[in-house]
C-alpha positions as CSV (number, residue, x, y, z in Angstrom):
1,M,-2.3,1.3,12.7
2,R,-4.9,3.2,10.7
3,S,-1.8,4.7,9.0
4,I,-0.9,1.9,7.7
5,R,-4.4,1.2,6.5
6,L,-4.4,4.0,4.6
7,L,-0.7,3.0,3.2
8,L,-2.1,0.2,2.1
9,V,-5.6,1.7,0.7
10,G,-3.6,4.1,-1.2
11,L,-1.5,1.0,-2.8
12,L,-4.6,-0.9,-3.5
13,M,-6.0,1.8,-5.4
14,T,-3.1,2.7,-7.6
15,V,-3.1,-1.3,-8.8
16,G,-7.1,-0.4,-9.8
17,T,-5.9,2.6,-12.0
18,A,-4.2,1.0,-14.6
19,C,-6.6,-1.2,-17.3
20,G,-5.3,-2.2,-21.1
21,G,-7.9,-1.4,-23.7
22,S,-8.0,-5.5,-24.7
23,S,-9.0,-8.5,-22.9
24,T,-5.0,-9.4,-24.0
25,S,-2.8,-6.9,-23.5
26,P,-3.1,-3.4,-21.4
27,S,-3.3,-0.4,-23.7
28,G,-2.8,2.1,-21.3
29,S,-6.2,3.8,-21.6
30,N,-7.5,1.6,-19.0
31,A,-5.5,1.6,-15.4
32,L,-5.8,0.1,-12.1
33,T,-4.6,3.2,-9.1
34,V,-4.4,1.6,-5.8
35,M,-4.8,3.8,-2.6
36,L,-4.0,3.8,0.9
37,R,-5.4,5.3,3.7
38,D,-4.4,4.6,7.7
39,S,-5.5,5.2,11.4
40,P,-2.5,5.4,13.2
41,F,-0.4,3.4,15.6
42,T,-1.6,5.4,18.7
43,D,2.3,5.3,20.7
44,A,4.4,6.7,17.1
45,K,5.5,9.8,15.8
46,A,5.8,8.3,12.3
47,L,5.5,5.1,10.9
48,L,7.7,4.3,7.6
49,V,6.9,1.2,5.6
50,T,8.9,0.7,2.3
51,F,6.8,-1.4,0.0
52,S,8.8,-3.1,-2.9
53,I,6.1,-4.5,-4.9
54,V,2.1,-3.6,-5.8
55,S,0.9,-6.1,-7.8
56,A,-2.8,-8.2,-8.8
57,H,-3.6,-11.8,-10.1
58,M,-5.5,-12.4,-12.7
59,S,-8.3,-15.3,-12.6
60,G,-6.9,-18.0,-14.3
61,G,-3.1,-15.8,-15.0
62,N,-0.7,-14.6,-12.7
63,F,0.4,-11.8,-10.7
64,V,0.6,-8.6,-12.7
65,T,2.8,-5.9,-10.8
66,L,1.8,-2.3,-11.1
67,P,4.6,0.0,-11.4
68,F,5.0,3.0,-8.3
69,S,5.4,6.4,-9.8
70,G,8.2,7.8,-11.7
71,N,8.9,4.3,-12.7
72,A,10.6,3.9,-8.9
73,T,11.7,0.8,-7.5
74,T,10.1,1.5,-3.6
75,R,7.9,3.8,-2.5
76,T,8.0,4.7,1.4
77,C,4.9,5.4,3.4
78,D,4.7,7.8,6.8
79,L,1.3,5.6,8.0
80,K,0.6,8.1,10.3
81,R,0.5,11.2,7.9
82,L,-2.0,9.2,5.9
83,T,-4.5,9.3,8.8
84,G,-7.6,11.2,7.5
85,A,-6.0,11.5,4.2
86,Q,-4.6,8.9,1.4
87,D,-1.8,8.7,-1.2
88,V,-1.5,6.5,-4.3
89,L,0.6,3.7,-3.7
90,G,0.6,2.0,-7.5
91,T,-1.0,2.4,-10.4
92,G,-0.5,1.4,-14.2
93,P,-2.2,-0.6,-17.3
94,L,-3.4,-3.9,-16.3
95,T,-5.0,-6.3,-19.2
96,A,-9.2,-6.0,-19.1
97,G,-10.4,-9.1,-16.9
98,H,-11.3,-10.8,-13.6
99,Y,-9.2,-10.2,-10.8
100,T,-9.0,-12.2,-7.8
101,Q,-5.9,-10.1,-5.1
102,I,-4.3,-8.0,-4.0
103,R,-0.4,-8.2,-2.9
104,L,1.8,-6.0,-1.4
105,V,5.3,-6.5,-0.6
106,V,7.0,-4.9,2.3
107,S,10.8,-4.7,2.2
108,S,11.3,-2.6,5.6
109,A,9.2,-1.0,8.7
110,T,10.6,1.2,11.4
111,I,8.7,2.8,13.7
112,Y,9.5,6.6,15.7
113,F,8.7,7.3,18.9
114,E,9.8,11.4,19.4
115,N,9.5,13.5,16.3
116,P,7.2,13.2,13.1
117,S,8.2,12.9,9.2
118,A,8.7,16.0,7.9
119,S,7.9,15.0,4.2
120,A,5.7,16.9,2.4
121,T,3.2,13.9,1.2
122,P,2.6,11.1,3.1
123,C,4.0,8.6,0.2
124,A,7.0,9.1,-1.9
125,T,10.2,7.4,-3.4
126,T,12.0,7.9,-0.4
127,I,11.4,10.0,2.9
128,A,13.9,10.7,5.6
129,A,14.0,9.0,8.7
130,P,13.1,11.3,11.3
131,G,15.6,12.0,14.1
132,G,15.0,10.3,18.0
133,R,14.3,7.0,19.1
134,N,13.3,4.2,16.9
135,A,12.7,1.0,16.3
136,S,12.8,-1.9,13.6
137,V,9.2,-3.7,12.9
138,T,9.5,-7.0,11.9
139,I,7.0,-8.4,9.4
140,P,6.6,-12.0,9.4
141,S,5.9,-12.5,5.7
142,G,7.3,-9.5,4.3
143,Q,4.1,-9.7,2.0
144,I,0.5,-8.7,2.4
145,D,-2.2,-10.8,0.4
146,L,-5.7,-9.3,-0.1
147,N,-8.8,-11.5,-1.5
148,R,-11.0,-9.2,-3.1
149,E,-12.5,-10.0,-6.3
150,F,-12.5,-7.3,-8.7
151,D,-12.9,-6.0,-12.4
152,V,-10.8,-4.2,-15.1
153,T,-12.3,-2.7,-17.9
154,S,-11.4,-1.9,-20.8
155,T,-13.4,1.4,-21.0
156,A,-12.9,2.9,-17.4
157,T,-9.6,3.3,-14.6
158,T,-10.6,0.9,-11.7
159,T,-9.5,2.3,-8.2
160,I,-9.4,0.4,-5.2
161,T,-8.8,2.1,-1.6
162,L,-7.4,-0.2,1.4
163,D,-7.8,1.1,5.1
164,F,-4.6,-0.1,7.2
165,D,-5.4,-0.3,11.0
166,G,-2.4,0.5,12.5
167,D,-3.8,-0.1,16.6
168,Q,-4.3,-3.6,15.3
169,S,-1.5,-4.3,13.5
170,V,1.0,-3.5,15.4
171,K,2.5,-4.7,18.7
172,E,5.5,-4.7,21.0
173,T,6.7,-7.8,21.5
174,G,8.3,-7.3,25.3
175,N,12.0,-6.4,24.7
176,G,11.5,-3.6,22.9
177,T,11.0,-4.9,19.5
178,F,7.8,-4.7,17.4
179,I,6.0,-7.2,15.2
180,M,3.2,-6.3,12.3
181,T,0.6,-8.2,11.4
182,P,-1.2,-6.2,9.4
183,V,-4.2,-5.7,9.2
184,I,-6.5,-4.3,6.2
185,T,-9.3,-3.4,4.6
186,V,-10.8,-3.0,1.2
187,V,-13.0,0.2,1.7
188,S,-14.1,0.7,-1.8
189,V,-13.4,-1.0,-5.0
190,Q,-14.7,1.8,-8.1
């Protein structure tokens, strides 16, 4: 669960890195970066979570999607690898202004019980699934909304760090199936 927090922290930090130079459009000189870190789900060797969208809600406006590294369409994080570490979930330019929420959309999650991930980094465009016993993890809503206000200025990069609590977030339902109700904390906004 702690790993999932780290993943979400990375995602929020990525959102915080990209900020625009004016109040109406991003200029590329400011950014929002969302970082994710995690405390692990103790029963797992790996917990792969694939994010399809990271976005920020501008006060009085709409959600603005932050791009993943390399303009990928998804970003997968092994939350177990984020224990004691953090990684970038999303980053990109944002219009300067006041924001009220970060939204993470999860497309899939799988827990692995026998082997750790062999990925060189905790988060990547794709991470090869480790072998052995595994189970899909259901995320009821498919999205996580984090209500935390922050400002993006035209003169600096904003970084948001999210902490995912794996032990509090992932529960076995009794039939060998798992459900994730993400417990994520915004650790810092800088």
